[in-house]
N, C-alpha and C positions, 0 to 999 in steps of 0.2 A: 743392625738397627741403628747404631750410633752415628747418624749423619750430622748431628747438631754441631754447629760451630761454637756454640756457647751453651750454658746451662738452660734448661727449660724449667719453667714454673711447674707447680703441681696443679692445684685447683683452688677455687675460692668458694666458701659456703656462707650462707646467710639465712637467718630465720627470724621471724617476728611473730609475737602475739600482740594484738592490739584490741583495746576496748571498743574502738570504732572500726568496723570492717571496711568502710568506704575507701580510705587512702592506702590500704595495705599493698595493692598491686604496684602503685607508684613508689612506695617506700622500698619494696624489694628491688624494684628497678634501679633506684638510686644507690641502694646498697651494693648491688652487683656492679654497677658502673664504677663505684669506688674500688672494687676488687678486680677490675678488668685486667690489671697487670698480671694477675695470677693465672689467667687462662684466656686465650683469644680464639680457640677453635669453635666453641659452642657455648650456649647459655640456655637456661631453663628456669621456669617459675611454676610452682604449684600453689594454688590458693585453696584453702579448706574453709568451706562455708557450712558449719554445723555437720560435718561428716561428708559433704559433697565436694569432691575434688575436681578442680579445673586445672588443666595442664596445657602449657604452651612452651615449646622449646624448639631450637633449631641451630643450624651451623652459622657461625659468624660472631661478630661482636654483639654486645648487649643492645646497642642502638640499632643494629641491623635486624636482629631477631624480633625486637619489641618496638616496632614503630607504633604510632598512636592507636590505630585500629586494633592491632594485635594485642596491645596491652589492655585496652578497654574490653576486649572480648573475654578476658579472664573473669570479669565480674568482680565480686567482693568476697571477703572472708576475713575472719578474725585471725587466722593463722596463715602465714606465707613462708614458703621455703624456696630458696634460690641457689643457683650453682653456675659458676663459670668454669670451663674445663680446658685443660691441656691433657692429652691422653698419656698416662704413665703405665696403665695396663689396659690392653685392648686398643683397637684402632679408633680413629676419629669419625667412624661412620655414624649415621643418624641413630641407629639402635642403641648406641652407647651414651647418648646425651642424657644428662641428669637435670633435675632429680628423677630418680627411678620411682615408679608407682607400682605397688603390688596389691592386688586384691586377694583377700584370704577369708577364711571362715569366720573370723571375728571382726572383719571390717577392712579398712584400707590402711596403707602405709606409704608415705613418701619419704625418700631418703636422698640426702646430698652428702657426698663423701670427699674428703681431701686426705690423700695419703696413699698407701700401698700395703696390702697384706702380704705376709711372707709365706703363709700356708694356704693361700687361696686355691692353688692348683689341686692340692690334696682334698680340701673341703669340697670343691666343685665335683671332683670325681666321685666322692662319697655321696654327695647329694644326688647326682645323676644316677648312681647305682640304686638309689632309693626311689627313683621315679620323678625327680625334679626336672622340669623343662626350663632351660635357660634361653632367654631372648636376646641377651647381649653377650659380649666377650669381655666384660669388666669384672674386676674383683669386687666392685661395689654391689653388684647383684648377688654375689656370694654372701656378703654381709646381710643383705636384705632377707635372703632365704633363711639364713641362720637365725635371725631375729624372729621371723615369722614362725619358724619351726618351734622356737621356744615359746612364742606367744600362744600357740595353740594348746600348750600344756600348762601355762601359768596364768595367774589371775590378772596381771596388768602388763602394760607395754613396758613400764620401767623395769619390772622384774625380768621380762624377756630380754631387754637390752643388757641388763647386768649379767644374766646367764650367758648371753652371746659373747660377752667380753672374756669369759673363761674359755672360749672356743677359738675365736679368731686371734691371730697374732700379727704384729707389725704396726704400721702407722695408720691411724684413722682418727680424724676429727669429723664428727657427724652432726648433722642437723636432721631431725626426724619429725614428721607429723603423723600422729595417729588421728582417728576421727575427733578426739576430744583434747589431745595434749600436744604440746611442742616440747621436744626433747633435744638436748645438746650433749654430746659425749666427746671426751678427749681420751685417747688411749693412755694406758698406765705409764708409758715411757715419755709421753708428751712430745712426740716427734714433731707434730705440726701445731701451730698456734690456734687458739680458740678463746674468745673473750665474750663478755656480755655487758650490756648497758641498759639504761632505762630512759624512756622518753618522758617529757613533761606530762603527757596525758596518761601515764601509767603503763604504756606499752613496754614490753621486754624484748630486747634484741640480742641475738647471737651472731657473731661474725668471725671470719678468719683473722681479720685485723681491725684494730681500733679505728682506722681511717674510715671504715664503712659505718661505724657508729656515728662519727661526726657527720657523715653525709646525710643521715636521716634524723639528725637532731637528738640523738641519744647520748646521754652522759655516760662515759666509761665508768664501770664499777670495778671490775677486776678480770683477770684471766681465769679461765677454768683451770683447776689443778689437774695435773696428769692423773688420769684414772677417774676423774669426777664425772658424774651424771647430773645434769640439771633438768628439772621437769617443771613446765608451766601448765597449770590447769585452772581455767577461769581466772586468770590473772594472779594466781597464787604461785610463788616460786619456791621450790624446795630442792635440796641437794642430797645425793647419795655419794658418800666418800669411801665406800667399802673397798674399792679397788685402789685407792690412793696409797702411795708409799710401798706398793708391793714389789716394785723394781726401781732401779736408779733412774733418775731423769736423763733424757737423751734428746733434748731439743735440737733440731737441725740447725747447725751454726750458720748455714747459708740464709736462713731467715734474716739474720742481721747483716750478713755480707752483701746479699744480693736480692733475695726474693721479695721481701716486704717493702712497702712504700716507706720513704724516710720519715713521713709524718706519723707513722704508727708507733705504738708502744707495745712491746712483746715481753711478757713475763717481767714486767716492771721496768724495762730498759728502753728508752727512746732509741729507735733504730738509727736515726741520724747521729746520735752521740756515739753509738757503738762503731759506726763507720769512721767517724773522725778519730776515735781511739785507735782503730786499725791502722789508719794512715800515720798517726804519731808513732806507733810501734814500728812501722815500716821505715820511717825516717831514722829511728834508733838503730835498727838492724842493718839497713842498707843505705848509708849516707853516700852522697855523690855531689860533686861540684856541678852546679847547673844554674841557668838563668831564670827558669820558670817551671812551676809545677802545674800540670793540667790533668783533669780527670776525664775519663771516657763517660759520656752521659749514658744513663743517669746515675747508676749505682756507684760509679767511680768518683763522683764529684765531692761527696763528703769526705771520703778517704783522702782525696787529693788536698782538700783544705786542711785536714789533720796533718798530713805530711808537710805542707807548707808552714804551718804554725810551728811545728816542732823543729823543722830544719832551718827556718829563717829564709828559705828561698821564696820569692814572691809567687803568689797564686795568680793564675791567669785563666781566663775563659778561652780555651783553645779550639772549641768546635761550636758551630751552630747546628742545632738539631731540627730536622723537619718535624713540625708539630703534627703533621697529618699522616704519619706512618707509625705503626705500633712497634713493639719490640720485634725486630725482624727475625731473630733467631727462633721465635715461637712458631713461625710458619713451618709446617711439617715437610715441605719440599725444599731440598737443598738449593735448587736453582732459584727459588723465590728468595731464600735467605741471602744468596750471593748478590742478587740484584738489589735487595733491600739495603745491604750495607753501603752500597755506593750512593744511594739516594737519601739515606738516613742522616749521615753526618757529613759536614763540610768544614775543613779547617779554616780558622781565621788567620790569614797570612800575617797580618800585623803582629799577632801574638806569638808566632812561632818562627818567623823568618830570621835566619842568621843567629838562632839561639840554641842553647843546650837545654833540652827538655826532659823533665821527669814526667813520664806518662803513667798514670795510675788507673788500673782497672781491677775488677773484682775477681777474675779468674781467667785461666786459659784452659780450654777443653781440648780442642783439636789444633788450635794455633792459626787457623785460616783467617778468622776475623782479626786477630791481633796483627797479622802480617799486612792485611789490607789497611788497617788504621795507621800503622807505621809508615806504609808506603804513601798514604795521603799526607802525612806530616813531612816526609822527605820531599815530596813534590812541592809542598808549600814553603820549603826553604830551611827546615830544621837541620842544624849541623850535627847534633848528637841527640839520640833518643835513648833514655834509660828507663826501661819498663819496670814498674813496681806493681806487684799483685797483692791485694789485701786478703789473700787466703793462702794456705799451703798448697803445694802441688797436688793436683787431682789425679790420684793413681789407682783408685779402686772403684768398682761399680757401686751404685746406690740402689738399694732395694726398698726404700721407704718413701717413695713418691717423687723422686727426682729422675728425670728421663735420661739416665746414664746407666746402661746395663751391659756394656762391653768394654772391659779393661783394655783390650787391644787397640781401641780407637782413641784412647787418652794419650796425648802427646807426652805427658810427664811420666807415664808408665813405661815408655820405651826410650826416652832420651834424657840426658843430663841437662842441668840448667844452662850450661854453656852451649850445648848443642841446640837447645830450644832458642836461645838468644840469637844464634846464627840463623836458624830457620825462619824466625819471624822478622829478622832484620834489625834487631835492637843492638845498641852498643853494650848494654849490660842488662841483666835480669835479676830481680830479687823477689822472693816470695815471703810472705808473713810466716813466722814459725808457728808450729802447732802449740807450743807453750803459750805464745801470746794470743793466739786465736781463742784459747780457752779463757782468756781474761777480758774478752770484749764486753761482757755484760756484768754489771755489779750484782752480786747476790744470786746469779744463776748457778745452781749447784751441779749442772752437768750438761754437756753437749754431746751430740753424736758427731764423731770425727772419722767414721768408717771410710769415707771417700778419700781421706788423707792417709789411709793405712792404719787407722787407730783401732780396728777391730769392730765387729758388728755386735751391737748391744742385744739384738734379737737374731737368732739364727737365720741366715739368708735362705731363700727358696732354692730347691734343687735345680729348678729351671728359672733363669733370671730374665729371659727375653720378654720384652713388652708384648710381643705377639704370640705368647705361648698358648693363649686360649684359641686364637684364630687357627694356629697350627694343629691344635688338638681337634678342633671341629673339622678341619679339612681332611684329617686322617681317618675320620669315621667312615665306615662303609655301610651303605643301606642294604640290609640282607635281602630285601625284596628286589 
């Protein structure tokens, strides 16, 4: 599976309750647009108009899926749920595009999910044995079935969600619409971010990142606590904290290092400040004599600035970035990623020619992208290139929503730092230490560092592969 030259995002979720149903489709659109960096394979919106659900979703960017006519065809509704996706479980086929909509005996349910369950394979097998029919190959559908199963025996949707949290394990930030309520859920470990805000008209908004609140004119209130359930009914907001504090916090540290937009605030810490702090720590750990510090756009820029300030080496803009191409490594096809790297970045020769360069990036997964970027700088005349990475070596698979499920494809799993430096063409290589990565955010009581060899806070699945459901389906035999 692990073809990626770089890390992949997980997904982005968005939900809104509005006293005025007219603008909701547009507000969800703008919220998803702000979260586009979290997934570029597909997008979807569900509007709830007094229990009548309208659904539009498709492959591609938000602006491609929801052109004017498509957005207007959704109509109106007081509740809206949206999703942008990069596939971490299940393929990128049309049937896997979210939000998922389930019709059941007590109404409808629309669900948008960011994260990855660790027990989805076992749960799906159990549900299928009981007669459940799955239409997708995602773990998100497993969550929806578990919630519906609980809803059929309990008095309310929030009780069903709470009961489901005792059954599902792993990473899940959810936005859910029932016929009458909007619900937001963050898993007890808090692997993935989820926050909420309020609009001047009284609207209540939930989103993966605070930048999406800004995009729809909502004032940030706070992050949901790990394990917290928020319920909006007729504009009234209430919380269930019965699952909070049941396990240690395990926020994915890559939210700060790479995934989130720099203008977002996650668990009380501005992302840009965390990245500058990472760069400053890098300068302390891996000093070098050089003429300029440059960052790989976009997530390496703040870390490069932090390195420059702490080291005293001048900061320079070393690349110009093509504004009309997305994050190339999000593309599911390796050939597209390789072509994308060449057209995405171009070095500024004046900034690098005849200079010793400190090159700061967020991570090295396979090393192919780093090699190409270093080659670009060599061709532009750089005389030395010292690679600095604002995260520790990536040596273990992630099972909580990052698309890395094969340790054998991770370059740091198989090679020493000196070997990697030679392979990517760098004069030296330095990674941020695990001790310092745990200090990136003030007041954050715990990070998941499993991908750095720090141990899994929730037991990993027996089958790690992203395509496990497709393989399960293909192995089935039709007895007729």
